[in-house]
Each structure stands twice: as C-alpha cells, then as structure tokens.
N, C-alpha and C positions, 0 to 999 in steps of 0.2 A: 274382849277385842283380838282380831287376828292380826297377826304379827305376819310380813311378807318378806322378813330377811332383807337379802343385798338390795333386793327390786325396791324397796321404801327408800333407798336412798338414790334413785334413777329421778323421780320428779324433781324434787328442788334443784338437783344438779342439770339435769336438761334445763332448767328454768334459768339459772345464774350462768353458764355455760352460753348460750342463746343470747342471754340479755349481752353479756359483754361482747362476745361475739360481732352480734349482728345489729346492736344499738337499739335494737326494738324490743322493748319492754312488754310491750301490750301482750302481744302474738307471743312471745316467751314464757311468759306467767302463765299462758292461759294454755298453753301446749302442755308446760308440765302438768298442772292442774289434771290434765284430759288423759296423761298417759298414767298418774296415779289411779284414777277413777276406772281408765280402761284394764289398767291390771287388778283391781280389784272386781271386773266383771267378767275375770275368765277371758281378758284381753280381746272383749267384744268393743270393736271402737265406738259402733252405734249407742249402745246402753252406755260406754263410758263419756259419750257425749251428753246424752242425757241428764246424768248424774252429775256431771259437768257443771253445767248449767242451775240444776236444783242446788247444787252446792253453793255456787255464788251466792243465790239468791236468799239462802239461809245462813248468811253471814250476816244477817242484819237479825237472827235472832238471838242475837249476844248483846245486850244492851249497850255494852262495852264497847264494841268494836262501832256498833252505828253512831254512839256517841264521839268517837274518834273521828268516824268519817264525817262528821257534820259538822265537829267544830274545827275541822281542818277547813272546811270550807267556808265558812262563817268568818276565817282571818282574812280572807280574801275580804270578805264586805270591809271588815275595820282597815286595813290596808288603805283601802281606795277612798275610805272617809278620812282618813288622816292625812291623805296625801292632797287630795281635792281641797278641803281645809286650809290647807298651808301650812300642816302640824310639824310635818318631815322637813318641809325645808324652812320652816322658822326656827326649828331644833338644827339643822346643821348651821345655819346664819350665826344662832347664838352661841355655839359651841366655838364658831370659826371667831368672833369676837370676843369670845373671853381669855382666847389663846390655848385652850384645852385640847384642840385636835388642830396639828398643822400639816402631820405627815402620815405617811402612810404606817409609821411605827407607831404612834399615838392613839392613832386609832385604832390600832389592831390590840393594842394595851387596853385600851379602855373597854373594848368589846369582849376583851379575856376578862375581868374586871366583874363587868356586869354577868358574864355567862357562871363566874363561882357566885354571886352573890344570889343568884335566882336557882339554889339549889334544890327548890321543891319538887321540881317537875320537868323531865327531860324534855318533853317538845316545846314545852312552854320560852326553855332556853333557845330553842332553834327559832321559834316562832320573833320572841323580842331583837337577839342579835340579828335576824335575817331583815325585820321592816327599819332597825336603826343603822344597820350595818351597811345594807345595800347602797344607799346613796353616798355615804363616806366614802367608801370603799370604789366604787365608780368615780368619786371625784377625782382620788389620788391614781387612777388607773392599775386597780388591783383587781386579777379575773376573779370570774364568779366562783369559779371551782376553789380559791383560797377562802371565800367569805366562808362557802359551804364549810369547809374543812375546819373552820375556825367556831362556827357555830356547831357544829355535830363531835368535835372535839371536848368540848365545854358542856356536853349535855349528859347523859351518860354516866361517859366518867366521872363528872362532878357527882352526881346524882348519888351513884353507889357509894362515893364516899363521905359522905355527909347524910347517913341514912336514917334521918328522921324527916322523912318522907314516905310515901309510897312503897319505893324499893326496901325501904329498912323493913317495914311491915310484912311485904312478902316474903322474904328471908326469914325474918324471925319467926313467921307462922310454919316455915317449912321447919324450922329447927325444934319448933314447938310439937310437931307431928313427928318428930323425930327422940320427943322427950331428952332434948338436950337442956342440960341445967343452965338457968340465965341464958335464955337464947338473944337477947338484945346484947347485951355485955358480950357475950361469943362474937356477934356480927361486929361491934366496937373494934375488939379485939384483932379482928381480920384485916379491918379497915389498914394499919400501918405496911400489912405484906400485901396489899392488894396490886401488883406492880403494874400489871398493864394499865391501870387506870391511872396510876401518879406517872408513868412515864409516859402516855399520850397528853396528859394534861401540861407537863413539862416541856415537853416535846413542841407543842404547840406554842408555847411562849419563846421558846429557843429559835422558832422558824419567824417569828413574829419579829423578834427581836434583833435577828443576823441578816435576815432576809437569805439565808441560805438555805434553797430549796432545792431538791433531788426529784428524777425520774421525771412523770407527765406533767408533774406541776410545776418542774421547771420550765418547762414548754410552754405552758398555760402562760406563766408569768411572762415569759418572751415574749408571746404574740401579743400581752395586753400590753405590754411599755412599745413595743416597734409599732404594732400597726393599729394600738389602741380597741383593739376587739376584747371584750370583755367574755365574752361566749366564742367559741368556736365556729365557723360556717358551719350551716347544717345541725347545728345545737336544738334537741327538742327542750323545749320549757314545760316546764309543768304548769305554770302560770300564764296569761297570755300576756303581750307586751302592754296592753291597755291598762290591765290589772298592775302593773310594776311601773309603770311611768304615768300614773295619771297625772294631767297637769291641774296647777292651783287653779280657780275658780277666778273669774277675771274681775279684778276689782276689790280684791281679799289680800288683805296685810297679814302675810305669812307670821304665824307665831308658835313658839314652843309649847305651849300650854296645849294647844289643840293637837297634840301628839303627844305628852307626857302624861297629861291626866287620864286618857283613854286605856294606856297601857300602865299605869302606876295602880288604876282601877284594878285590870287585868289582871295584874300578878299580887297583888294585895288578897283579890277573892281566892286563889290558889289554897294557902291554907286554912283562910275561913269555910272551904267547900269540904277539905279533909278534917276539921275539927266536927261540921254538921254530918257528912255521910259517916267520920266513926263515930257518932256519939259520944262526942268531947275527947277523944282520943286523936290525935292527929296521925298518930302511926299507923292507924287502922281505916283510914280514910280511904275512899274512890277516888283515885288518880282523873279517870276519864270522866267522872261525874264534876269535878272539881274544875277541871280546866274549861269543862263544858258549861259550866256557869258561869267561869270567869269572863272565856271570849263573850257570852252573851251581856255579861255586866259593862267590858270594854266597850260594847258597841251601845249600849245604851246609855252610858256616861257622855260618850260622846255625841251621838245624837241630840242629847240634853243640850251638852256644851254649843254645839254648833245650831242649833234653834236659837235658845237663848241669847248668841252674840247674831243670830239673824243673817247667818253664811247660808243654812240651806232653810228648805221649809220641809215640810213635813215629807208630801211626796216625793222633793228632791233626795231625802234621805233614804226612801223606800226603794227609790228606783238605783240609786247608789248601792244598796246592800243586795240587792238582787243581779246586781250588774258584778259587783267583787265577788259573789257566791259562783254566780255562772262561771266566771271566770277559771275557777277552778272544777269544776267538773270533771277534767281531764284526770286529776287528782285523785276526787274520790274513786274515780272506776278502779285506777292504779293500787288503790288500798283495798278494794273489795276482792281484787286478784290475789294481793298479797294476803289476807287473811284467809282466803279460800285456800290458797296451797298449804298453808300454816295448817289449817284444818284437815286437809288432805294428809298430811305427814303423819297426824295424830292418829288417823283413823289408819294408817298403813302400820304406823310404830318406829318412826323412822331413828326418833331420838330414843327410845330403850333399845334397838338395835345396835346403832352405834355406841351407845354405853356401856353394853355386853360385852365388846370387843376387847375391853380389858379383862386381861386374864389374872387370876388370883396367885401367879406364878411368879410373877414380875419383883422383881427385886424391889423392897420398900422404899429404898433411896431414890426407885424412880415413880413409885406412885402417884404423887401429887404433880410431879411436872406432868404425867400422863394424864391424869384428869383434867390438868388445866388443857392440854391439847384437846382432849375430848370433848371438854366445853365449848371450845373454839370454833372444832368442827359443828358440835352440834347447833350452836348460837349462827355460827354463816348458813347451815343448810336449810334452818328453818327461820332465820330470820328474826328470832325472839331471846332476850334475856331471862325474862319470866318464865318461859318456858322451859327454857335450859336450866334454870335455878330448880323447876320444880322435878325434872328428871334425874338431876345429878345431884341433888342434896341426900334423896334416898340412897343413892349408892355411897357416894363419896361419905356421909359421916358414921356410917357403921365400918366400911374401911377402916378410917382412922382411929375407931375406939377398939375394932380388933386388932389392929396391927401397931399399938400405942404409936400413931401419929398425931402432930399438932393439929387437936381439930381447928383452931383459929387459922391456922394456915392454910389446911384442907377447903375450909369456906372459902378462904382469900381468894382460891384458884378457881374455887366454882364462880364466884363472883367475877373476875375477872377474864374470864373464858366466855362466860356468858356476855358480857359486856362489849364483848371483840366482834363478835356475829353482828348483835345490836347496831354496832357502830361503824361496820364496813359492809356489811350484807345487801345488796340490791333490792332484795326483796323485805327489809325490815322496813317498820313504819318510819321512824327516826331518821333514816336514811333519807325517807322519800322527801318527808316534812323539811330536812333539811335542806332537802336539793330546792323543796318549793319557795321556802321562804327565802332561800340566798338568789332565788331565779336562776338556777343552775341545770344544766342537764342533768338526770338520774346517772348516768354511765360514766359519764367524765367527772362527775362525782367520785364516783366508786373509783374510779382508775387511778386520779390523782391522789386520792387518801389512801387506797390501799399500800402502798409502800410506805408511808409511816406508820398505820395501822401494824404493819406484819416488822417494822422496825423494834415496835415497842412491845408485841407479843415477843419478837425473839430475845431482846431484854430481859421480859418478864421469866421468859422459861429459863433461861440460866441464871437467873437469880434463884428459882424453885430448884433447878438442877443442884446449885451449889450447895444452898441448906440444905437438901436432904443429903449430900453426900459427906457432909460435914456434924451435920446433925442428929 
C-alpha cells in the first residue's frame, strides 16, 4: 500500500467541510472521493474521475457494505407497512391511554431506556427509536434534530459500553492479534473508563430531563415550539414525506400489535442471527448479516400478520414494500458514497498517517489523552469506529505495554475516540441512519449534535489528563 502523507487527509477533510458549509452532502462526498483518486493518479482529473466511478461500483464487492445498504432501504418498507396498517397510530394511542407518555420528558425517557435495552446493534437502536419516537415527538412538537440526537446517542455509545455484541467481538479480536492475555476481560475492564461513551449517554438523559439545550439545538427547539416546524425550511430529508407520514388505511382500526410484533420480531432476530453466524458464539457473529436477517424477519412477520387480519392483500403488501424501499433510494446512494470515501482513505493510508503523528518523545502522562484525540480525529475523518479500532489498537497496545501504562485505560481511550467519529461525523453510516430513521436533515443533525459530542469529548479528555497526571 502506498501512503500519501498529509495529502491523504485532504479527501475526508474536503468532504466534511463542503458538506457542513454547503449542506449538499452528495456532491461533497463525491468531490472528496474524486480528489483522493485524482491524487493517486498523479493529479490527472480524468483518470481520477474514472477510478472514482469504479471505486463506487466496487463498494458492492464487500458483502457487509451491500447488506447495510439493502437493510437500510428495507427499513423503509417496514416503516410504511407499520404505518399504513395502523400499528404506529395504535401504539401511540395505547401508551397515551395507559398514561405512560404524557409529555416530551416521559417520551424521551422511554426512548432512552429502549436505546439501552437494545444494545445488540447500533443501527438497530437508531431504527427502532426513530420509528417509535418520530410520531411521539411530533405530537409534543419536539424537533427532529432532537430525536436524531437521542437515537444516535444511545446507539454506538451504548453498544461499546455493553460489549456482548459485534463491537465486543471486534475489539477482542484486535487484542487477540496483539497477543493480549484475557482479551475480552481487558475490554470489560476498559468499560468503566470509557468516559466519552459514559458522558454521552448521561448527557442525553440530562438534556431530556431538564430541557436545557444549547447551541444550534436550542435554536431548533425554539423553532419547533414557536412555529411548529419540526424541520427547518429547506431541509433535505433522507426519506420522502410519503414514507414518514403514510396514513392509516381507510376502515382499519389502529392496533399496537401491528407495530410491536414486527419490531419485536426484528429485534429478537438480531441475537439469533449473531449466534448463527458466530457458530454458537454471539460475540463472533456478523452484525451486518444479523441485522439484514432481522429486517427481513420483521417484514415477513408483519406481512403475515396483516394478511391474517385481512388488512392488506398480497399485492398490496408487495406494492407497499416497493414503495417503502423506493423512498430510501437517496439514502442508499449516500451510503455508497460514504463507504467509497472510507475505502479511498484506506487506500491512501489516512488512518496510519494520522496515527503516526503521535511522537514517542511525548511525556507518558500525555500518551493516553493523545491516543484519545488521535482516535477522535481518525474516526471523524473516516466515519468509521471499527476502522479506527483496527488502526489504533496495534499502536496503542504496544505503547501501553512498553511504557508501563494501564492497558484497559489505553483501550478505553481508543474505544471512546473511535465512537466519537461514528457518533458525529457526517460521513458515518450511523449518522446517516440516525438522520434517516428520525426524518431529519443529515447536516442539521450533525450541526445540532456536535456541540454535545464535543462537550462529552472535552470532559473525557480532562479525565484522561487527570488520571495520567496523578497516576
């Protein structure tokens, strides 16, 4: 592999800056990819364009990428089926009648608890909270940005804190490769000092309970409360309005079972899929395959349920599935670009270059805080937490062992830094899925969430510095 030094940082940097400044994500990602391949072709723009298109097509050679793109689109089918069958409306009516949710605070706390309970897979948390929370939050005039923040802040941060899932498997495998004794136990010992994830989960609960927002989120809250606009004028949603607001079929009595049974089936299928793909070991299972199977299961259970109740004919079910998936074609294209940019950064050696900026001459007390910062930067620039783990663990573990630093603390710094980018980078797949599931503009989600993410990261950095200085 050829490494391109500081040039390797330019493609993700260009994509992120353009996306935030112009709010046009598609061309921003494309230009970032094109810049990378142009640089790798001796700055020939035409050859760079040719290889950019080829790289986008090659995204589908990775079965994991393909499954993520397909299941993300299939979620649109499940959402539209649950809405048109009266499931979502029935669920909202049921919890209202039971007095479980009667204001925005109780709605937020319920969704926060759901996010923690579904710790198996990060994108599943985004999808479930988005589908349940959107009509609830709309009822209480909560901006979509707040729903996306809640969903996203209880996805990757929760999954990395309860590592009995694919996240734990990836980290354990990387530690095994470094010949660490009791690698899974090391991951567990790292959990209490994963300060970024801890502060992120606690901060979102604090915001829900106190309603004390700041930064762009406060402006979004003011907009929603005063004008009733749940999204800003000109917002570009990753789903169509028809997909997110499908009316109940005429003559149908809304029932909560029509939403709950497909969703529960989908969630339960994730650990089953992990067990099957992991050969009986849930920690070794394939997360993308498990979620792919889970969404198919949810659609199949829903289709059978609606057919049994004579709500839909078989043809109507197929038409709704196609309509729901079609509404998420823009989302699929966006993920293709994001995965392509990630592959481009890998080809250019962006991650190893940034990681290599850490000097061995730095004071030992500053090593762990520096590792955290570098992991944050890599994950934000590349949009991948697992990729950041793969880059940083082989660097961080020898550093800890050779400098007599706490290995669990070092691993927690990598874990937290990796989750930071997954949590707030506009080119992260979970950022896109949280925006899609919440029917929120992607860049609006990034802008409103970033101050909270930076606050959590700043607190985490302070804690790592204090521990380094006193210990």
